[in-house]
C-alpha positions as CSV (number, residue, x, y, z in Angstrom):
1,X,114.6,144.1,99.4
2,X,116.0,141.6,102.0
3,X,114.8,138.1,101.7
4,X,112.1,137.3,104.3
5,X,110.7,134.1,105.8
6,X,107.3,133.0,104.3
7,X,104.8,131.4,106.6
8,X,101.8,129.2,106.1
9,X,99.3,128.3,108.9
10,X,98.1,124.7,108.8
11,X,94.9,124.9,110.8
12,X,92.5,122.0,110.8
13,X,89.5,122.9,112.9
14,X,89.7,119.7,114.9
15,X,93.4,120.5,115.8
16,X,96.6,119.2,114.3
17,X,97.6,116.9,117.2
18,X,95.9,113.5,117.2
19,X,94.5,114.3,120.7
20,X,94.0,118.1,120.2
21,X,90.2,117.8,120.5
22,X,90.6,116.5,124.1
23,X,92.5,119.6,125.3
24,X,90.4,121.9,127.4
25,X,91.3,124.9,125.2
26,X,90.2,123.3,122.0
27,X,86.5,123.4,120.9
28,X,85.3,119.8,120.6
29,X,83.2,120.8,117.6
30,X,86.0,122.8,115.9
31,X,86.2,120.7,112.8
32,X,82.6,121.6,111.8
33,X,82.4,125.1,113.2
34,X,82.5,127.9,110.7
35,X,82.8,130.5,113.4
36,X,85.9,128.8,114.8
37,X,87.5,128.6,111.4
38,X,86.7,132.3,111.0
39,X,88.5,133.0,114.3
40,X,91.5,131.1,113.2
41,X,91.6,132.9,109.9
42,X,91.5,136.3,111.6
43,X,94.3,135.3,114.0
44,X,96.5,134.1,111.1
45,X,95.9,137.4,109.3
46,X,96.7,139.3,112.5
47,X,100.0,137.3,112.5
48,X,100.6,138.3,108.8
49,X,100.7,134.7,107.7
50,X,100.9,134.3,103.9
51,X,98.2,131.6,103.8
52,X,95.8,129.4,105.7
53,X,96.5,125.9,104.5
54,X,94.2,122.8,104.7
55,X,94.7,119.2,103.8
56,X,91.8,117.0,102.9
57,X,90.6,113.4,103.4
58,X,88.4,111.6,101.0
59,X,87.8,108.5,103.2
60,X,87.6,107.2,106.7
61,X,90.2,104.5,107.2
62,X,94.0,104.1,106.9
63,X,95.2,107.4,105.4
64,X,91.9,109.0,106.1
65,X,90.2,110.5,109.1
66,X,91.5,107.9,111.6
67,X,95.1,109.1,110.8
68,X,94.0,112.5,112.2
69,X,92.2,111.1,115.2
70,X,88.6,111.0,116.2
71,X,88.1,114.8,115.6
72,X,88.7,114.4,111.9
73,X,86.1,111.8,111.2
74,X,84.1,114.6,109.6
75,X,85.0,118.1,108.3
76,X,84.4,120.7,105.6
77,X,85.5,120.5,102.0
78,X,88.4,123.0,101.9
79,X,87.5,125.2,98.9
80,X,83.9,125.5,100.1
81,X,85.1,126.5,103.6
82,X,87.6,129.0,102.2
83,X,85.0,130.6,100.0
84,X,83.0,131.3,103.2
85,X,86.1,132.7,105.0
86,X,87.5,134.9,102.2
87,X,85.1,137.8,102.8
88,X,86.2,138.2,106.4
89,X,89.8,138.7,105.4
90,X,91.8,141.1,103.2
91,X,95.3,139.7,102.7
92,X,95.4,136.1,103.9
93,X,95.8,133.5,101.2
94,X,93.9,130.2,101.2
95,X,95.6,127.0,100.0
96,X,93.2,124.1,99.7
97,X,94.1,120.5,98.9
98,X,92.5,118.8,95.9
99,X,93.2,115.4,94.5
100,X,94.6,114.7,91.0
101,X,93.8,111.0,91.4
102,X,90.0,111.3,91.9
103,X,89.0,114.6,90.4
104,X,88.7,115.7,86.8
105,X,90.8,118.7,85.7
106,X,87.9,120.7,84.6
107,X,86.2,120.5,88.0
108,X,89.5,121.3,89.8
109,X,90.2,124.3,87.5
110,X,86.7,125.6,87.9
111,X,86.5,125.5,91.7
112,X,89.9,127.0,92.3
113,X,89.4,129.7,89.7
114,X,86.1,130.5,91.5
115,X,87.8,130.7,94.9
116,X,90.5,132.9,93.4
117,X,87.9,135.4,92.1
118,X,85.9,135.3,95.3
119,X,89.0,136.0,97.4
120,X,90.4,138.7,95.0
121,X,93.4,136.6,94.0
122,X,94.3,134.8,97.2
123,X,93.8,131.1,96.3
124,X,96.3,128.3,96.1
125,X,95.9,124.7,95.0
126,X,97.7,122.0,97.0
127,X,98.2,119.3,94.4
128,X,98.1,115.8,95.9
129,X,98.0,112.2,94.6
130,X,95.6,110.4,96.9
131,X,96.5,107.1,98.5
132,X,94.7,104.3,100.2
133,X,92.3,101.5,99.2
134,X,89.5,102.9,101.4
135,X,89.6,106.1,99.3
136,X,89.7,104.2,96.0
137,X,86.6,102.3,97.1
138,X,84.7,105.7,97.3
139,X,85.6,106.5,93.7
140,X,84.7,103.4,91.7
141,X,87.9,101.4,92.3
142,X,88.8,98.6,94.7
143,X,92.5,99.4,95.1
144,X,94.6,102.6,94.9
145,X,96.5,103.4,91.7
146,X,100.2,102.4,91.7
147,X,102.5,105.2,92.9
148,X,104.2,105.9,89.5
149,X,100.8,106.0,87.7
150,X,99.4,108.4,90.2
151,X,102.2,110.8,89.5
152,X,102.0,110.5,85.7
153,X,98.3,111.3,86.0
154,X,99.1,114.2,88.3
155,X,101.5,115.8,85.9
156,X,98.9,115.6,83.1
157,X,96.2,116.9,85.5
158,X,98.2,120.0,86.3
159,X,99.0,120.7,82.7
160,X,95.3,120.5,81.8
161,X,94.2,122.8,84.7
162,X,96.8,125.4,83.8
163,X,95.7,125.4,80.2
164,X,92.0,125.8,81.4
165,X,93.0,128.7,83.6
166,X,94.3,130.4,80.5
167,X,91.0,130.1,78.6
168,X,90.3,133.8,78.9
169,X,93.0,136.4,78.3
170,X,93.1,139.1,81.0
171,X,91.4,141.7,78.9
172,X,88.9,139.5,77.3
173,X,85.9,141.0,79.0
174,X,85.0,144.4,77.5
175,X,81.4,144.6,78.9
176,X,80.5,147.4,76.5
177,X,76.9,148.2,77.1
178,X,76.6,150.6,74.2
179,X,77.9,148.1,71.6
180,X,76.4,145.0,73.3
181,X,79.9,143.4,73.2
182,X,80.3,141.5,76.5
183,X,83.6,139.9,75.7
184,X,86.1,139.6,72.8
185,X,85.7,136.0,71.3
186,X,89.2,136.2,69.9
187,X,90.5,136.2,73.5
188,X,88.7,133.0,74.5
189,X,90.6,129.7,73.8
190,X,90.0,126.0,74.0
191,X,92.6,123.8,75.7
192,X,92.1,120.9,73.2
193,X,94.2,118.6,75.5
194,X,94.8,114.9,74.6
195,X,97.0,112.8,76.8
196,X,97.3,109.4,78.4
197,X,94.8,110.1,81.1
198,X,92.7,113.1,80.0
199,X,91.0,114.5,76.9
200,X,89.7,118.0,77.7
201,X,88.4,120.5,75.1
202,X,87.6,123.5,77.2
203,X,87.4,126.5,77.5
204,X,86.8,127.0,81.2
205,X,83.7,129.1,82.0
206,X,85.5,131.1,84.7
207,X,87.8,134.1,84.0
208,X,91.3,134.8,85.4
209,X,91.7,136.5,88.7
210,X,93.8,139.5,89.8
211,X,96.8,137.1,90.4
212,X,96.4,135.4,87.0
213,X,95.8,131.9,88.4
214,X,96.0,130.3,91.8
215,X,99.4,129.5,93.3
216,X,100.3,125.8,92.8
217,X,101.5,124.0,95.9
218,X,102.8,120.4,96.1
219,X,104.0,118.2,98.9
220,X,105.7,115.1,97.3
221,X,109.1,113.9,98.7
222,X,109.6,110.7,96.7
223,X,111.6,110.9,93.5
224,X,108.4,111.1,91.5
225,X,107.1,113.7,93.9
226,X,110.2,115.8,93.6
227,X,110.1,115.7,89.8
228,X,106.4,116.9,89.8
229,X,107.1,119.6,92.3
230,X,110.2,121.0,90.5
231,X,108.3,121.0,87.2
232,X,105.0,122.5,88.4
233,X,104.9,123.8,92.0
234,X,105.5,127.3,93.2
235,X,105.4,126.3,96.9
236,X,106.6,122.9,98.2
237,X,105.4,121.6,101.6
238,X,108.0,119.1,102.9
239,X,108.8,117.1,106.0
240,X,112.2,116.8,107.6
241,X,113.7,116.1,111.1
242,X,117.2,117.4,110.5
243,X,118.7,120.4,108.7
244,X,121.0,118.2,106.7
245,X,118.1,116.3,105.0
246,X,116.2,119.6,104.5
247,X,119.3,121.0,102.8
248,X,119.6,118.0,100.5
249,X,115.9,118.4,99.5
250,X,116.2,122.1,99.1
251,X,119.2,122.0,96.9
252,X,117.9,119.1,94.8
253,X,114.5,120.9,94.2
254,X,116.3,124.1,93.2
255,X,118.6,122.2,90.8
256,X,115.7,120.3,89.3
257,X,113.7,123.5,88.8
258,X,116.6,125.1,87.1
259,X,116.9,122.0,84.8
260,X,113.3,122.6,83.8
261,X,114.2,126.2,82.8
262,X,112.5,127.7,85.9
263,X,113.8,130.4,88.2
264,X,114.7,128.5,91.5
265,X,113.7,131.7,93.4
266,X,110.1,131.1,92.3
267,X,110.0,127.6,93.8
268,X,109.6,128.2,97.6
269,X,110.5,125.3,99.9
270,X,108.5,125.4,103.1
271,X,109.1,122.5,105.7
272,X,106.4,121.8,108.2
273,X,107.1,122.8,111.9
274,X,104.9,122.0,114.9
275,X,105.8,124.4,117.8
276,X,105.1,124.0,121.4
277,X,105.9,127.6,122.6
278,X,106.5,128.5,126.2
279,X,107.9,131.7,127.9
280,X,110.3,129.2,129.5
281,X,111.5,125.8,128.3
282,X,109.8,124.3,131.3
283,X,106.5,125.8,130.3
284,X,106.9,124.6,126.7
285,X,107.7,121.1,127.9
286,X,104.7,121.0,130.2
287,X,102.5,121.9,127.2
288,X,104.0,119.1,125.2
289,X,103.6,116.5,128.0
290,X,100.0,117.6,128.8
291,X,98.9,117.1,125.2
292,X,100.8,113.8,124.9
293,X,99.1,112.4,127.9
294,X,95.7,112.8,126.1
295,X,96.5,110.4,123.3
296,X,94.2,107.4,123.1
297,X,96.1,104.2,122.3
298,X,93.7,103.4,119.5
299,X,94.3,106.8,117.9
300,X,98.1,106.4,118.2
301,X,98.0,103.0,116.5
302,X,95.6,104.3,113.8
303,X,98.0,107.2,113.2
304,X,100.9,104.9,112.6
305,X,98.9,102.5,110.5
306,X,98.3,105.3,108.1
307,X,101.7,106.9,108.2
308,X,103.5,103.6,107.7
309,X,101.7,103.2,104.4
310,X,98.6,101.2,105.3
311,X,100.5,97.9,104.8
312,X,101.0,97.1,108.4
313,X,98.3,96.8,111.1
314,X,99.8,97.5,114.5
315,X,96.8,96.4,116.5
316,X,97.8,93.5,118.7
317,X,101.5,94.4,118.8
318,X,103.2,95.2,122.1
319,X,103.1,99.1,122.2
320,X,106.2,99.1,124.3
321,X,108.1,97.0,121.8
322,X,109.9,98.1,118.6
323,X,108.2,99.1,115.3
324,X,108.1,96.1,113.0
325,X,109.1,96.3,109.4
326,X,106.2,97.4,107.1
327,X,105.8,95.9,103.7
328,X,106.4,98.4,100.8
329,X,103.5,100.6,100.0
330,X,101.9,102.0,96.9
331,X,100.8,104.9,99.2
332,X,103.0,107.6,100.7
333,X,106.4,106.1,100.1
334,X,108.4,109.0,101.4
335,X,106.4,109.3,104.6
336,X,106.7,105.6,105.3
337,X,110.5,105.9,105.0
338,X,110.5,109.0,107.3
339,X,108.5,107.3,110.0
340,X,110.9,104.3,109.9
341,X,113.9,106.8,110.1
342,X,112.4,108.5,113.2
343,X,111.8,105.2,114.9
344,X,115.3,103.9,114.2
345,X,117.2,107.1,115.0
346,X,115.5,107.5,118.4
347,X,115.2,103.8,119.2
348,X,111.5,104.5,119.8
349,X,108.9,101.9,120.9
350,X,105.6,102.0,119.0
351,X,104.1,104.0,121.9
352,X,107.0,106.5,121.9
353,X,106.8,106.8,118.1
354,X,103.2,107.7,118.0
355,X,103.6,110.1,120.9
356,X,106.4,111.9,118.9
357,X,104.6,112.1,115.6
358,X,101.1,112.7,117.0
359,X,101.5,116.5,116.5
360,X,103.2,116.8,113.2
361,X,102.8,113.4,111.3
362,X,106.6,113.3,110.6
363,X,107.1,117.1,110.3
364,X,109.5,118.8,112.7
365,X,108.3,119.2,116.3
366,X,110.0,122.0,118.3
367,X,109.5,122.4,122.0
368,X,111.0,125.7,123.3
369,X,110.9,129.4,124.0
370,X,110.3,132.0,121.2
371,X,114.0,132.7,121.1
372,X,115.1,129.0,120.7
373,X,112.4,128.3,118.2
374,X,113.4,131.3,116.1
375,X,117.0,130.3,116.4
376,X,116.1,127.0,114.6
377,X,113.9,128.7,112.0
378,X,116.7,131.2,111.3
379,X,119.3,128.5,110.9
380,X,117.3,126.6,108.4
381,X,116.3,129.8,106.5
382,X,119.8,131.2,106.2
383,X,121.5,127.9,105.3
384,X,119.6,126.6,102.2
385,X,117.1,124.4,104.1
386,X,114.0,126.6,103.8
387,X,112.4,129.6,102.2
388,X,109.8,129.6,104.9
389,X,107.7,127.2,107.0
390,X,104.3,125.8,107.3
391,X,103.4,126.2,110.9
392,X,101.3,123.3,112.4
393,X,100.0,124.5,115.8
394,X,99.4,121.3,117.9
395,X,96.1,122.5,119.3
396,X,93.8,125.4,118.6
397,X,93.4,128.3,119.1
398,X,96.0,128.6,121.9
399,X,99.0,127.2,120.1
400,X,98.3,129.5,117.1
401,X,97.9,132.5,119.5
402,X,101.2,131.5,121.2
403,X,103.0,131.6,117.8
404,X,101.4,134.9,116.7
405,X,101.9,136.7,120.1
406,X,105.4,135.3,121.0
407,X,107.2,133.9,118.0
408,X,106.2,136.4,115.3
409,X,107.5,139.4,117.3
410,X,110.9,137.7,117.7
411,X,111.0,137.0,114.0
412,X,110.2,140.6,113.3
413,X,112.8,141.9,115.8
414,X,115.5,140.0,113.9
415,X,114.3,141.4,110.6
416,X,113.3,137.9,109.3
417,X,109.6,138.5,108.8
418,X,107.3,141.2,107.4
419,X,105.7,143.9,109.6
420,X,102.9,144.4,107.0
421,X,101.7,142.6,103.9
422,X,103.5,143.5,100.7
423,X,100.4,143.2,98.5
424,X,96.8,142.1,98.3
425,X,97.2,138.8,96.3
426,X,98.8,135.6,97.5
427,X,101.4,135.9,94.7
428,X,102.4,139.4,95.7
429,X,102.9,138.4,99.3
430,X,104.9,135.3,98.4
431,X,107.0,137.2,95.9
432,X,105.9,135.1,93.0
433,X,105.6,136.4,89.4
434,X,102.3,137.0,87.7
435,X,101.7,134.2,85.1
436,X,101.3,135.7,81.7
437,X,98.5,134.1,79.8
438,X,100.0,131.8,77.2
439,X,97.8,133.1,74.4
440,X,98.7,136.7,75.2
441,X,102.4,135.7,75.3
442,X,102.2,134.0,71.9
443,X,100.5,137.0,70.4
444,X,103.2,139.3,71.7
445,X,105.9,137.1,70.2
446,X,104.2,137.2,66.8
447,X,103.7,140.9,67.0
448,X,107.4,141.4,67.9
449,X,108.5,139.4,64.9
450,X,106.4,141.4,62.5
């Protein structure tokens, strides 16, 4: 079967662009409207997207809701929202963000295993290490953990969660009414994990789903982030402005995955893309300029304060002057470097910089026709820069409708994207293998040796 582009839909109800909520097409209460999220999910499934993707904020402050603008000051917890949306869809996956820094592995394993069962095997976990002192202060700390420590904790956290997801073997539940045997105790296993950060006995009190366990997604770009992604992730969400840097990242991740003994084809790299789609270039440019004109200065400054690592407060600086140097951060190191790169390469003022990143937070913004947008996606896909893309429509629902109605047909016309779903689980649609339960696999090895 020919290789096809994979697509995620990044759809915060309040809109992706920092000023999206002010656009006349965007519901002002979208962030807290279940009905609106349902509409978005149904549109994404109509467009045959692999998954609906949501980030999450655990604080209001630098790196929190202000980075997303006023419309993200409040919103739903993603796994709760996706549990409500799952019954309205049949094929669309649901990738929710959850923090390894401030959650316990047992809680993470339990809620994602539950979402996976509720959705019939369509859940994914976006693994993040949470940054920012305001967040730390909501979780019994005064300051954020150092960058390297966050990633050591994250690696352990993922190991524990995966062990807990294997607590029950796939055929553990016999549910034999006549004998009274509900499950086979020999196929229930404790994790008995002891590490630097966690001690977890288990077992988990949720069984495995039709896809074995949720798909693991990761978005780190620093060296520590790349190492964690190559070792554990099945989908990687990444940010690039140029095909050359995307190719370097893609090739590095595939090589690292191979070094861990993994099949590089089972580690999907999906850069973020924020498209302004027009039937003509002039129409697309008008859409971009209209949304840009709605940015409040305070939101633009707040956005950059978060994206530059929370170590530099731009309030009081001349917005039509250059971006000053930001002290090193223990927060998002790779994003801080990317924002600096964007400012320097384009010789942007502070105002021009926040206008450019307002839609995609450092991900790639494309303004064009369906044909020119697909030209770019095809170039990246066919030249070792991407296995697919996470699409970040700037405002909702119109920009999502534009992509589904105009760009998807062009992708299909070129044979780059599916015309129907391949399966019913997220793994099947992404082309990822079913994870064999570790206890079942060990038993098979023993039996083969006998």
